[in-house]
N, C-alpha and C positions, 0 to 999 in steps of 0.2 A: 578752117584757118588760113589767115593770111599767110603768107612768106615773107621771110626778109627784107626780099628784095622788093616785094609790091609794098609793103610798108613803107621802104626807104626812099622808093619812088615818089608815092604818093608825098612824104613831108619834103621832099628834096624840090615838089613841085610847090611847095606853099614854104619855101625858106625863107623866101623874101619878106611874106608877109609875117614870119615869126620872127625874123631879124627888126622888122618896126616894133613888133611890141616889145622887143627886149630892150630894145634902145628908149622906147619910152620910160618901162621900168628902170632902167639904170638913171634917165635923167631925172627922174621924180622918187629918190630913196626917202624912206622913213624909218624910224630905229623904234624897237619897243616891241608892244602889244597891240595898240591903237593904230594900225595902219590906214586909215580912211581912205584915201586917193589910191592907194595900193590895190586893196581890196575892189572899189568902185569901178578899177579897169580892168580887174581880171573878171567880176560880173560881168561888165558889159561884153568881155568877149565870151566867157561860157554861153550867156544868150544866144551872141549870132552864131556859134558851132550847133545850138539847139540840142544842148544836153538836157536829161528827163527832169531834175531838180537841181536846185542850189538853194544849201543849207546855211546858215551864217551863226554867228555867235559864239558858243563854245566858251566862254568868259574872255572872249576877246575878237579882234577883227578879222578870224578865221572864216573860210569859206570851205564847203566841200559840194563838189559836183558829182551828181549822181548819172551813171549812164547805166542802162539795162541793155543785157544784148537780147536777141532775138528769140531765144532758146531759156524759157526760164528755170532757174535751178536755186536751190539752195545757199551756196555758198559764193562769198563777195571777195575781190580783191582789193586792197588799198593800196595808192601810190601817196606819196608824200612829198610836199616841195616846201621847204622856207622860203619866207617871202621879206624879212626886214633887214635893213642896212647896217653898218657900222658905223659910230660916232666919229668919225673922221675926214679929214680935207682930200678932195681927190685931188690926183696930179697924173691922169692918165693922156691928159692932154687931145681926149678923144672930141668929136662935135658934138657929142651928146652927153659929156661929161654933167655931172649933178651939179643941179641947180639949186640943192637945198645945203645951206651954209653946213660945213660940219657933217654931213653925212654922205656915204659913199656906200655903192655894193661892191665893195673892194672882198667879199667871200664869195661873192659869184651866184648869190641867191636870184638876181634877176634872171639868170641863166635856166637856174633849178626851175622856176615858174613858168619860164618859156617853153623848159623842156615838159614840163606838167602837160602846158597849155597846146603843146603839139599834138599830145598823145591822147589828150580830150577833142581835140579836131578831128585825129583819125578815128578815134573809136565811137564818137558821135555818129559817124559817116558810113562807118564801115561796122556792122551791128552783127556779124556771125560767129558770136562767140556765146558762152554758157553762162549763164547768172549774170553777176552786177559789179560794176568798178565803182569805188570811190576815190574821188581825186583828190586829196585834203591837202589845200593850201594854209599852211601854217605859219602864222606871226610869232616874232617872239625866242628865236631858237640862240641868239648871241647874247645869252646871261638871263634871259627871262624865263626860261624852262617854258615856254607855250605848248610844247608837246604834253608836258604833265598836265599843265590848266585843261588842255582838249579832254585829255583821257578823264582826267578827274570831272571833267563837266559832261561827261556822258558820249563819248566819242565810241564806243566800241559798244555802247548798249545801245543807242540808237541806229548803228549801222553792224549789222552781223558780219562783221569783216573778220576772215578765217586767217588770213595771213597778210601782211604789211612789207612794203619796198620803198625805197628813196635812191636818190643818188646826191652824190659831192662831186662837183668839179674836182679835178687834180693837178697840180700843174707841173708835176713831175713825171705825167704820163702824155703821149703824144697824143694828135686828135687822132682818131679813130682805134684807140686802145682804152679796153676796159679792166680796171680792175678788181678782184672780186676772190675771196676767200672766208671760209667759216672760221667760227672762232671770236673772240674778241678782238677789235680792230681798232679801238677808238677807247680811251682811257677814262676811266672815273674823274671827274673833277671834285674838289673838294677846296674849300679855302677855310683858314683860322686867322686868328690873331691871338697876341698872346700880351696882357699889361703885366708891366713888372712896376712893381712898387717898392721903392727903397726908402733912402733917407737923405734929402739934399742936403749940400753942404759946398763949403769953399774949396777949389779945385787945387789950393795948396795945403790944405788940410783934409786931404782924402781918409786921415784913420778916425777920423770922427763922423764919416758920410756913409750911406749903404749906396755904393755907385749904378744906379739905373742902367747906365750905357756900359758898363763894364761887363753887370748880369746879360744885358741884353746881347750883347756880343758873345759871349761865350754861350748861350742857349743856340745862337746861329752856326756856334762850330760845332758845338757838340751834337747838334742835331744831324750833322751830315754822317753820321755813325748810322743812322737807323737801316738807312738803305743796303748800307755795306756790311751792318753786323745783323741785322734782323729781318731781312729780307731774304727767301731762298735765291742763291745768283741765277739760277735758272729762271727765274720769275721777273718781274721791275716794277719799279715805283721810282718816284721822283718827290724830293721835298726840297721846295723853293721859296727863300725870302723875298717878297718884292720890296720890301721897304721897311727902316728903321724910322721912329720917329721918337724924337728925345732933344729936350733943351731949346737953345734959342741961339741964332748962328752969331748974335751978338755979345751971348754970354760964354766966353770962352773962359773963365774963372768958375763958371757955375756951375756944381754936380747937379743937375737935374733930377728929381725925385721919383718922375716918373719917365716909363719909355713903351712903346709899345711896338710888336712887332706884327706886320701881316704877310701872307704868301700862301702858298697853294703846295697841294699833295695830289700825285697822278697815282694811279694803280688800275691794273686789272681784274685780279682775282678776289672776290670780296672777303677772303681771309687775310690778305695782303692789306686790302683796305684798313680792314678792322687792327691791324698790328701795326700800322703805320699811326691811325692816328690812338693809339694806346701809347707806344712808346714816345711821339712827340710830348705828348704832356706830360708824361713821365720824367722825361728828359729837361724840360723846363721846370717841374717842379723840384727836380735833384738840384739843378743847378743854382736855382734862386734858394733851397735851402742850405746851400754851400756858401754861400756870402749874405746870408742873414735876409734875404728879401724875399717879397711874395708874389706869386704870378696868379692869375687868372686866365685860364686855356679856353678859347671860344672855339669851336669846331663844327662846319655845317660841311655837310655833302649836298654839292649842287646836281650834279648830273651823275647817273651812274654809267659804268663800263657800257659800251654799245659791244653786243652779242648779235652776229650774224649766227642764224642757226642753220646747223647743218645741212638739214634737207633743201632748204630754202635757196642755202648760198651754192649748193652743188648743183639746184636746177637750174639755177643763173649761169653757171661757169659755163654748164653744157649748150645753154640757149646761145651764150656769146662765142663758145668753141664751132658751134653748127655754122655760126652765120659769118663770123671775122677770121675764124681760125685762131691757129697757134701766133700769129701777129698780132693779132687783137686783143689775145687774153692776156691779162697781165696779172701777177700776185698781187695782194692789197694786203703789204706789210703794217702792223701793229703799229700807231700813231699814239703818242700823248697827247694830244689834242681832245677835248671833247664833243660830243654830238647829242643833243637832247633828242634827238630822234630813239634813242635808248628806251625813253621811257614808252616810248610804243611797242616794242622788240621785247622787253618786259613783259608786255601786256597779250601780243599774239605773235606767234611765230614771225622771222621775214629776215630782211635784212638789207644792207646799203652796198651799193655799189658804186666805185671810184669812176668818173667820168674825164678823159684826157682832155686837157684845154691847150697841151705845149705846141707851139711850133716856133719859127725865127722873129716872130714877132709878139708872141706871147710868152715871156719870159721873166716876167714876175710871182712872186709868191702870192698867197692867200695872206691877206690882213697887212698888205702893202699898200700905200695911197696909190702905186701905180698899176695896181690889178684892175685887169677888164677882161670879164668872161669871153672864149673865142666864140663868135657866132658859129665858126664851121662845126662846132661841135653838138650842135642844139638836133638836129637830124640823128645824131647816132644816139643820145640821150633818148628823144621821142621814141625812135623805133625800140630800142631796148625795154621802155616802160611798156608799149605796146605788146610788144613781143612775152615779157613776164605775164602781164596780165592775161593773156586768149592762150597760154601756155598753161598756167598756173589753176584759173579756172576750171580749163578742160581736166587738168588733172584731179581737183579738189571734187570735181561733181561727177567724176567717174567711180568715186567710192562707193 
């Protein structure tokens, strides 16, 4: 196996070419599941590296690059990078800023793709490893459940991937720092809507109406007790309402007949997720009954919680410790944001590590219009992906 210094040195020599890739991807962001320009660019790069196989589809514009080691072995390792951008207007001020209106790589997926391309570039030219690596370029992470689509369309049936790994850039960590911990690290993301039906009327005669706005407001207030009184204080959950839709701004004296609430719930453990969903609907029904209204609750589970499997996360921690020492190995505290890589770690063991991108010029948070991935983090991310691939393949194929 190649040492961390050998891998890092090679990738440092390629860093300018990798930056060019990242800037191109940043300049041409696409949203959703069908990322035609992005996929075409990635395929062209992969072909230039000499990967063994390129597979496309899986219900979207996904690409899987396969690289076989010199030593045949039954086990494969998967490395995943998400491809899609966000529907917002960029304000980074860079010379390679987005040319696509209301499209921006403000979550760093341009960097994730480039990190994966760097790993491909090294592995395709340094094949002294056992087994095979499948590098997964996945669209539709930002709300489209692209990972679930790939799993449902046979990703793990087509490729005998034993373990799967991914990265996400982390603005709270400095360049050269890696965050990794076992256990749940990102939350399940659920969305809900609650339709309230009362009886419309005149604002001056509320006694003859059933005020849907009042009922909706009371549901919002009462739902705040769900986490504080129905969830173990040593566990975590969030119930947030994002909108109340009712009436007309010109109808100051009109009590509307209907109102709608929409929001999100976040949690980690499945039993907490079940309890929050149950209690939200019970609270809404109870409040409506108190005021003589009716409600319909619609609850959808979008992304499961992301679980870093213990053995795989510990293995990555040891790799980082041996490579970067205590200064580079950081904890990865739980976050209430969600990540559809969770669908892959439901199907296969694996983990996600957080890649530091912060320095004095990169201070914006994810999903802010000023955010720009830090090019100096590319070599760190690519190096770690290569180290994971060769180390875990050796461990799996020695069993």
